[in-house]
Each structure stands twice: as structure tokens, then as C-alpha cells.
C-alpha positions in Angstrom: 224.2 -124.1 114.2 223.8 -123.0 110.6 226.7 -125.3 109.6 225.0 -128.3 111.3 221.7 -127.4 109.7 223.3 -127.1 106.3 225.1 -130.4 106.8 221.8 -132.2 107.8 220.1 -130.7 104.8 222.8 -132.0 102.5 222.6 -135.4 104.0 218.8 -135.4 103.5 219.2 -134.4 99.9 221.6 -137.2 99.3 219.3 -139.6 101.0 216.4 -138.6 98.9 218.5 -138.8 95.7 219.7 -142.3 96.7 216.1 -143.3 97.4 215.0 -142.0 94.0 217.8 -143.9 92.2 216.9 -147.1 94.0 213.2 -146.5 93.3 214.0 -145.9 89.6 216.1 -149.1 89.5 213.3 -151.1 91.2 210.7 -149.9 88.8 212.9 -150.6 85.8 213.8 -154.0 87.1 210.1 -154.9 87.7 209.2 -153.7 84.2 211.9 -156.0 82.8 210.6 -158.9 84.9 207.1 -158.3 83.5 208.6 -158.4 80.0 210.4 -161.6 80.8 207.2 -163.1 82.2 205.4 -162.4 78.9 208.3 -164.0 77.0 207.9 -167.1 79.0 204.2 -167.6 78.2 204.9 -169.2 74.9 206.2 -172.8 75.3 206.9 -173.2 71.6 209.4 -170.3 71.6 212.8 -170.6 73.1 213.6 -167.1 74.5 216.0 -168.2 77.3 219.1 -166.7 75.7 217.3 -163.4 75.1 216.1 -163.5 78.8 219.7 -164.0 80.0 220.7 -161.0 78.0 218.1 -158.9 79.7 219.1 -160.2 83.1 222.8 -159.6 82.4 222.2 -156.0 81.4 219.8 -155.5 84.3 222.3 -156.7 86.9 225.3 -155.3 85.0 227.3 -158.5 85.2 229.7 -160.0 82.6 228.1 -163.4 82.1 224.7 -165.0 82.8 224.0 -168.7 82.2 221.9 -171.7 83.0 223.1 -175.1 84.0 220.8 -178.1 83.9 221.4 -181.4 85.8 221.0 -184.8 84.3 221.3 -188.5 85.3 219.8 -187.9 88.8 222.1 -184.9 89.4 225.3 -186.9 88.5 226.2 -184.5 85.8 225.5 -180.9 84.8 225.5 -179.1 81.4 225.8 -175.4 80.7 222.9 -175.1 78.3 222.3 -171.4 77.9 224.6 -168.4 78.1 224.9 -164.6 77.5 228.2 -162.7 77.7 229.1 -159.1 77.7 231.5 -157.8 75.1 234.5 -158.0 77.6 233.8 -161.6 78.6 234.7 -164.8 76.9 232.1 -167.5 76.3 232.5 -170.6 78.4 229.4 -172.7 77.4 231.4 -175.1 75.2 233.9 -175.8 78.0 231.2 -176.6 80.6 229.5 -179.7 79.3 229.0 -183.0 81.1 230.6 -181.9 84.3 230.5 -184.5 87.2 228.5 -182.9 90.0 230.6 -184.6 92.7 233.5 -182.4 91.8 231.7 -179.6 93.5 230.5 -180.9 96.9 230.2 -177.5 98.6 228.2 -176.0 95.7 225.9 -179.1 95.4 225.2 -179.2 99.1 223.8 -175.6 99.0 221.9 -176.1 95.8 220.3 -179.3 97.0 219.0 -177.4 100.0 217.6 -174.7 97.7 220.0 -172.1 98.9 221.0 -169.1 96.9 224.8 -168.9 96.6 226.1 -165.3 97.1 229.8 -164.9 96.7 230.9 -161.3 96.9 234.6 -162.3 96.7 235.6 -165.7 95.6 238.7 -165.5 97.9 236.2 -165.9 100.8 235.0 -169.3 99.6 235.6 -171.7 102.5 238.2 -174.5 102.3 235.5 -177.1 101.5 234.8 -175.2 98.3 238.4 -175.3 97.0 237.3 -177.1 93.8 234.7 -174.5 93.1 237.2 -171.7 93.8 239.8 -173.0 91.4 237.2 -173.5 88.6 235.9 -169.9 89.1 239.5 -168.5 89.1 240.2 -170.3 85.9 237.3 -168.3 84.4 238.6 -165.0 85.9 235.5 -164.7 88.0 235.8 -162.2 90.9 232.2 -162.4 92.3 229.1 -164.3 91.5 225.5 -165.1 92.4 223.8 -168.5 91.8 220.0 -169.0 91.9 218.9 -172.6 92.3 216.2 -173.8 90.0 214.3 -176.0 92.4 210.8 -177.4 92.0 210.2 -180.5 94.2 213.8 -181.3 93.4 216.9 -179.6 92.0 216.6 -179.0 88.2 219.5 -176.6 87.6 220.7 -173.1 88.4 221.1 -169.6 87.0 224.5 -168.0 87.4 225.6 -164.3 87.3 229.4 -163.7 87.0 231.4 -160.5 87.5 234.9 -160.8 86.1 235.9 -157.2 86.6 235.6 -156.7 90.4 234.1 -157.8 93.7 230.6 -156.6 94.3 228.0 -156.5 97.0 224.8 -158.1 95.9 221.5 -156.3 96.6 219.2 -158.7 98.4 216.1 -157.1 96.9 217.5 -157.9 93.5 218.2 -161.5 94.6 214.5 -161.8 95.5 213.5 -160.6 92.1 216.0 -163.0 90.4 214.6 -165.9 92.5 211.2 -165.0 91.2 212.5 -165.2 87.6 214.0 -168.6 88.4 210.5 -169.8 89.3 209.1 -168.4 86.1 211.8 -170.3 84.1 210.8 -173.5 86.0 207.2 -172.9 85.1 208.2 -172.3 81.5 210.2 -175.6 81.4 207.2 -177.4 82.9 204.9 -176.0 80.2 207.5 -176.9 77.5 207.6 -180.5 78.8 203.8 -180.8 78.8 203.6 -179.3 75.3 206.2 -181.8 74.0 204.3 -184.7 75.6 201.0 -183.4 74.1 202.7 -183.2 70.7 204.0 -186.7 71.1 200.5 -188.0 72.1 199.0 -186.2 69.1 201.6 -187.6 66.8 201.0 -191.1 68.1 197.2 -190.6 67.8 197.7 -189.3 64.3 199.8 -192.3 63.4 197.1 -194.6 64.9 194.4 -192.8 63.0 196.4 -193.0 59.8 197.0 -196.7 60.3 193.3 -197.2 60.9 192.4 -195.3 57.8 194.9 -197.3 55.7 193.5 -200.5 57.1 189.9 -199.5 56.2 190.9 -198.3 52.8 192.9 -201.5 52.1 189.9 -203.6 53.1 187.7 -201.7 50.7 190.3 -202.0 47.9 190.2 -205.8 48.2 186.5 -205.7 47.5 186.4 -202.7 45.1 189.7 -201.4 43.7 187.8 -198.6 41.9 186.7 -197.1 45.2 190.3 -196.4 46.4 191.3 -194.6 43.1 188.0 -192.7 43.2 188.5 -191.6 46.8 192.1 -190.6 46.2 191.1 -188.4 43.3 188.2 -186.9 45.3 190.7 -186.1 48.1 193.1 -184.4 45.7 190.5 -182.2 44.0 188.8 -181.4 47.3 192.1 -180.3 48.9 192.8 -178.0 45.9 189.4 -176.4 46.2 189.7 -176.0 50.0 193.0 -174.3 49.5 191.3 -171.8 47.2 188.9 -171.0 50.1 191.8 -170.4 52.5 191.6 -173.6 54.5 194.7 -174.3 56.7 196.8 -177.5 56.8 194.9 -179.1 59.7 191.6 -178.4 58.0 192.9 -179.7 54.7 194.0 -182.9 56.5 190.5 -183.4 57.8 189.0 -182.9 54.3 191.5 -185.4 52.9 190.6 -188.0 55.5 186.9 -187.5 54.9 187.4 -187.9 51.2 189.5 -191.1 51.6 186.8 -192.6 53.8 183.6 -191.2 52.2 182.7 -194.5 50.4 184.1 -196.9 53.0 180.6 -198.2 53.6 180.7 -199.9 50.1 182.6 -202.8 51.7 179.1 -203.9 52.9 177.5 -203.6 49.4 177.6 -206.9 47.4 180.2 -207.0 44.7 177.6 -208.2 42.2 175.8 -204.9 42.6 178.9 -202.7 42.6 180.2 -204.2 39.4 176.8 -204.8 37.6 177.3 -203.7 34.0 173.7 -202.7 33.4 171.2 -200.5 35.2 170.4 -201.3 38.9 166.9 -202.4 40.0 165.1 -200.2 42.5 166.0 -202.7 45.3 169.6 -202.8 44.2 169.8 -199.0 44.2 168.4 -198.9 47.7 171.1 -201.3 48.8 173.8 -199.0 47.2 172.3 -196.0 49.0 172.8 -197.8 52.3 176.6 -197.4 52.0 176.5 -194.0 53.6 174.9 -195.5 56.8 177.2 -198.5 56.6 180.2 -196.2 56.5 179.0 -194.1 59.4 178.4 -197.2 61.5 182.0 -198.3 60.8 183.6 -195.0 62.0 181.1 -193.6 64.4 183.0 -194.7 67.6 186.4 -193.9 66.2 188.1 -190.7 67.6 187.8 -188.7 64.4 186.5 -185.1 64.0 182.7 -185.0 63.6 183.0 -183.4 60.2 184.6 -186.5 58.8 181.7 -188.6 60.1 179.3 -186.1 58.6 181.1 -186.4 55.2 180.8 -190.2 55.3 177.1 -190.1 56.2 175.9 -187.1 54.1 178.1 -186.8 51.0 175.1 -187.8 48.9 172.8 -185.0 50.3 171.8 -182.2 48.0 171.2 -178.5 48.8 167.5 -178.7 47.8 166.9 -181.7 50.1 166.6 -184.3 47.3 169.6 -186.4 48.4 170.0 -189.2 50.9 170.0 -190.6 53.5 168.3 -187.8 55.5 167.1 -185.4 52.9 169.2 -182.5 54.4 169.3 -179.1 52.9 172.2 -176.7 52.4 172.0 -175.0 55.8 172.0 -178.3 57.5 175.4 -179.5 56.0 178.8 -178.2 56.8 180.9 -176.7 54.0 183.2 -179.8 53.9 180.3 -182.1 53.2 178.9 -179.9 50.5 182.5 -179.8 49.0 182.8 -183.6 48.9 179.3 -183.9 47.5 180.3 -181.7 44.5 183.7 -183.3 43.9 182.3 -186.9 44.3 179.8 -186.3 41.5 182.4 -184.6 39.3 185.0 -187.4 39.7 182.4 -190.2 39.3 181.1 -188.6 36.0 184.6 -188.3 34.5 185.6 -191.8 35.4 184.7 -195.1 33.7 182.0 -197.2 35.4 180.9 -200.7 34.8 177.5 -199.5 33.5 178.8 -196.5 31.4 181.8 -194.9 29.8 183.4 -191.8 31.3 182.0 -188.3 30.5 184.3 -185.5 29.5 185.3 -182.8 32.0 183.2 -180.2 30.0 180.1 -182.5 30.2 180.5 -183.0 34.0 181.1 -179.3 34.6 178.1 -178.4 32.5 175.9 -180.7 34.6 177.2 -179.2 37.8 176.8 -175.7 36.4 173.1 -176.4 35.5 172.4 -177.6 39.0 174.5 -175.1 41.1 172.4 -173.3 43.6 169.8 -176.1 43.4 171.5 -179.4 44.2 175.1 -178.2 44.6 176.9 -175.4 46.3 177.2 -172.5 43.9 180.6 -171.2 45.1 182.1 -174.6 45.2 181.0 -175.4 41.7 182.4 -172.1 40.4 185.7 -172.8 42.1 185.9 -176.2 40.6 185.2 -174.7 37.1 188.0 -172.2 37.7 190.5 -175.0 38.2 189.6 -176.8 35.0 188.6 -174.0 32.6 
């Protein structure tokens, strides 16, 4: 009686210990899966090989890998791989494989079936091709998880080259879940690539449109192109000093290139008049900001570019045109172009006057900073030239 009780107690202890080990394994596996899920949330980072390493160590196999199908499932490529120290890499040997060489394998994968092979010697006769290929790689046992979303995309493989093994079906469920995460990651990568392509094409379209507009203005007023290019260069340099990033610098550059585009609607006789303008002529020149805005208002450009075109002649004290805006009503980019536009114009030769020196232009801006012009922008401009 005592012996039976002692035996039952020992069995219970072993059962509890086994349960604790399985629970510890399950918790560890779920933690690793959570980590993998986080790694797959960034479509611009390719973490697949690192994920295969985690899966390989988690399942204690010798090789983990991913195959992807192409040409309507006609061919497959080993695209990712991790191997343990005792295993040889096979990825370079497994490219462009004809799928019809593995009919047994493909039939199961097309049906979204997990392939569990505890002993490759037990593969049925219809899978002889698969068996021979696996033997050539010294594989004793393996698990294959289909990557299936609406249709077959690929599969994840787990090879054991040391011994046969019995696969835990709870682990298989977790690995299938990881397969679904990888499919979602690929989907996000594909969408991100398409979005980048659309943005690239849009950017090219916008660039072409800008070049067309600039070239049209050059035909009527060559000075405007050189002026706008110099304004763009100086404005970018100042914006960099203020910590603007590349996409923001690009916006400022485009705004500077287009800021005087409305001058294509101002008569050449006024633009190139060697003497002083009459009041009426000056009013016509002032209209170039509205003309420019009308040209680009329906173009898919950032609003700040349109604001630069419309308001680059506004002044902080409200004395500018066309709307008499004050400092708080203008974005930084517009205030920046306003300063640089005046500086570049003053230091360039005009039909009605010779160019002023850099010191003379900076002195004028310095006298009017905090009044007509942004004080910090003027100070930054001075630091670049003095």
C-alpha cells in the first residue's frame, strides 16, 4: 500500500514537472512570437532572416528557410535561410526549382496543408522526388508551413538533420500564426513599395510641371529664372540652419522656384522698363503674386508652396501685398522667402538700377528686422555672409 502510494506520488511529481516545463516552453514561445510580431510591424525593415534565426533556436532545428513561388507557381526560390552551426547552407542551391518536380509536396501546399514529416523514410511512394531531395540534404525530419493568403505564396521549412522527431502540434499552431504574420508583413511591404512608386511618379510629374512653368517664365523673363534659382539656394541654406529636414527643404526649394511664376502675365515692357514705374505699372507688377497663385492653386502641391507664391511680398508689420498680412498670419517658409527675395533682388542688377553690395543689402534688412522682416531669419542670413 505504501509502495503504491509512493509510486503514485512520484508519478504525480513527474507529471507536474512535465507540465511546468511545457508551460515554461509555451510562455517562452509566446514571448518570442510577440517579439517577432513587433519586428514585422516595420515594412521598411527586412528582418526575415533574424526572425528565422529566432524560430530556428525556438524549435531547436538545424535549418529554417522560406521559399517563395513565382510565375504562377511554376517555379520556387529559396529566398531566406538560417542555419545552425552544424548545418550547411543550401540557399544558393535551391533557386528557380520547377514546382512540377514535387507533385506530392505541391498538392498539399495548394490545399493549405501543413506538411509534418517525422521520418522522411515514411514519405509515401508518390513523394519519391521529395524524399530524394531531402536525403541529398541529409534531412531526417521536417515541418513545412504553407504561406497561403487567397492563394499559395510560399512556405516556411524547419529541417532536422540530426534525428527523427515528433512535432508538437501546439508548436505547429504557433508557427502557422507566425506564417500569417509574415504574409501580412509581405502585404504591407508590397503596399509600401506601390505607395513609394506612386509618390515617385507624382514627384516626377510635379517636377516636370515645375520645369515647364519655369521654362515658360524664362522665355518671357530670363532674369526671373536666375533670381528664383538663387533665392532657392539661399533659402535652403538658411532652412538647414533652422534644422529643416530633406522633405521640408524640397518644399522650400519648389516654393522659391515658383514664387515669381506670376510674372509671365506681366507685360515685358513693364518688367524691363529702364526707368521708374508709374503707379499704374507698379500696381500691375504687384498683381504677379495673384497671377502666380491662380496658375498653381489647383495643382497638387503643399499649401505652403501656394502661400509662398501668393504672399512672399507680405511684411511682418502688415505693409506688404496683396493681403496686408502680419507676421503671425504667415508661415515661416513664406517669411523666409520674403527676406531672401529682397536680399537677392537688391544684390542683383536690374534694368532700372545697378546691383547693391551685400553689405548694403544686409544693412537694409538689419534696419528693418523685427519690423518688416523676420528678425531670426535676417540674423541667420547675416551669419552666412559676414
